[in-house]
N, C-alpha and C positions, 0 to 999 in steps of 0.2 A: 570323342569330338563334341558330344552332347555336353559333357561337363564343362568345356572349355567355354561353350557358348552360355552354359547357365551361370558362370562366374562372371563373364562380360555382362550378361543382362544385369546380375546382381550389382555390379559395380555402377551401371547407368542407372539403375533404381535408387541406388544410395545416394547418388549424386543430384537426382531430381529431387528427392526428398530433402536433402541439405539445402538445396537451392530455394525450394518451396518455403522452408522454416525460415530461411533467412529474410526472403521477401515479406513473410508475415511478420516477422519481427521489426523489419524496418518500417512497414506500414503502420504498427501498433505504435512505434515510437514517434513516428509523424504525427499521428493522431493525437497522442498525449502531448507533445510539443506544442500543437495548434490549440489543443484545449487549455493548456496551461497560459499560453500567450493572451488570451482572453478572459481567463478567470478572474473573478472579483470576490470581494467580501461577501456581498450580497448573494451571489451564486452559492458560495459555500455555506452560508446560513441556511438556504433553503434546500441545499443537498441532502438527500436521505442516503446516508452512507450504508454500506452492508446491505443493499436489497436483496442480493441473490441468497442471503442467509435465511431466507424464509423457509426454507425445506429442512428441517432438523428431524433426525439426522439426515445427511452427513454433516450439516452445520450446526453451529451452538444453538441452544435453545432460545426462543423469544425474550424471556426476561434477560437473558445474558445480552443478546442484541439491544435490547432497549437500554440496558445500563451502558453499554460501550458507547451507543450513541448519545447518551446523556453526557458522557465524559468528553466526548469530541465536542459536543455543542458548548459546554462550559469552556474548553479551552479555546475555542474560536472566540468567544467573547473575551476572554482574559487577554489573547494575542491583538484584538482589535483595540482593546483600551491603551495598548503600547505605543500607538500612533502609526505614522506612514512608513518609517523605517526604522524599527526598534533596533536597539543594541543587541548584538548577539548573546552577551550573558543573560538578558532579559528574557529573549525568547527561548534561550537553552533551559532557563529555569521552568518556564511553561510546559515545554515538551518534555522535560525529565519528569514533571509531575505527571503528565499524561502518561507516560510509559510506566511510572510506578503504578499508578491507579490501574491501569488495564493489566498489570503483572498481577496485582492484589485481586482484581476480578477473575482473572484466568484462575488463580489458585481456588478462589471461593467457588468457582464452577467445575472444579476438578480437573483443569488443564485441558480445555477445550480447544485452544488456539493451536492450529496446525499449519502446515505450509500454506494451504489456500487462504486461510483466514489471516495469517501473517502477511501475505502479499496484499490483501485487501487493506489492512491496517496501515500498511506503508503506503499506499495510494493517499491516505489522508495525511501523512506526514510530508508527502511530496507536495501536496496542495498548501499546507500550513507553512512548510519553509518557502515555498515560492511566493506566497502572499508577503510574508514578513521579509522578503529579500534576503533570507538567510539560507538559501539552498546548501550550504556547506555542512550545515548541521546534519544533513541526512546521512552522512557519513559515521556520525557518531552514534546515532541511535541505535544501532545493532550492539553497541558495547553497553548500552544501558540496561538491556535487558538480557544480554548474552543468549542462555539457552532457556530462559523462563516462558518464552513463547515464540 
């Protein structure tokens, strides 16, 4: 009889955890959508990306972080010069260059980009594709670096 109750309790616990995870994911998505809806180039220029990478390890070194921030800053400036709603090929060119430069940087620092770093980098790409009104490009970015980072 105890085994049956333990099994039922396990199912209840699993269901509760799944519901909690779904609730957290929904809240995070809403926060991100709200943030993007008010995001401006001025905010992005002032943004200090990869703040949580200050503890190395587990995150990449300070020199790596400094260099990737410089690459992002350059790309922000390049995208701004393209105007209010730049063409997709022009935005793609800037973003592909950023991906290529990040890949080279990753190789230079002995492949330090892992899952958490990749997720943080993608946040930058979400910002940039949103501001350029070329969100569709976010789906292409993974193909540009495949498994390099």
